[in-house]
N, C-alpha and C positions, 0 to 999 in steps of 0.2 A: 517239703516235699521232698523225697527221696530221689536221686536220679538213677539212672540204669547203668550207672559205668560199671559195677562188679560183672552185672550180667553180660556187658559188651567185650570188657577186659577180657574175662574166660573163654569167652566165644574165640576172639583171635590168638589166644594163648599166650598173653602178656601177663608177667608178673607184676604187682603194682610199681616195684623199682623199675622194672621198663618201660612202664607205662609214666610213671613219673619224669624219668630222662627224657621219653620223646617229647613233656610238653613242657619241659624246663622247670618242674617241679621238685619236689622231695614226697618221696616214698610214705611219710606220715600224714601227709596232705590228703593223698589218694585214700588210703586206708581211714581218715575220717570224713569223707565225701561218701564212700562204699557204706560206711555205718551209719551215716545222718548227723552226723556229728556236728560238721560245718558243711558249707557249701562252695562250690568252686565260684570265681568271680567269672562276667561274662566272656571274658575273653578267652578263659580256660575253657569255659564251656562250648565254645567254638572250635577250640582247637580239639577238643575232644570227640565233640561232632566231625570233623574232618578227619581224625584218625580213625574212628571205628565206622565212616564212610555211610552214616546216619545223618537224618535231619534233627535239628535241636527238638523236635515234637516229640520224636523216637525217644532221644535221649532223657527227656522228661515222662515218657510213658502216657504221650496224648493220645498217640494214633498208633495203630498197627503197621509193621513194616510191611512196604510194598512187595519186597523182595524175599521170596523163602529162605529164611536163613537153614540150609542144611550143611552140615557137618562136610568140609570137601573130602574125595574118595578120588583114588585113582590118580589122573593126571591132574585132576584141580590140587591134590594135595602134594605131590609132588612138587608142583609149581609154585604153590605157598611156601612150601619148605625152603624151596631156593631163594624165591624173592628174599625170604625174612635173612638169608643169609648174605645179600648184597647191600654195599655201602647205601650211603643215603645219595651220593651222584649216581650211583648205578640205578637206585629204584627211579630215579626221575628221569634218566635215558629210557629205560624199559616204559615207564608210564608214556614219554613223549611216543617211542614206537606202537604200544598200543592204540594210542590217539590218532596217529597215521593208519594205522589197520582198519579201525572204524570211518574214516573219512573216504574208504576205498570207494 
């Protein structure tokens, strides 16, 4: 079964190398997964789902996304662009701040 890795990777505007670095793997493996030559192990599938912010079922194409996946524009695009420039600790701090906003 071919996972939807390429679709989600391109949607997030990651290169294969960038995605591989995020999951602690190599670009060649990402390429093989996208082509269906091989499949990631269970731990990597969980990491991919977390990075793409999708369910494992969505990653396998088993159910439609509950969220309308539109290309960000305007303020959303600017926010996303700036978030990608942050360090991992800064991203974590931002995530904590967003969680606080949601709990108001």
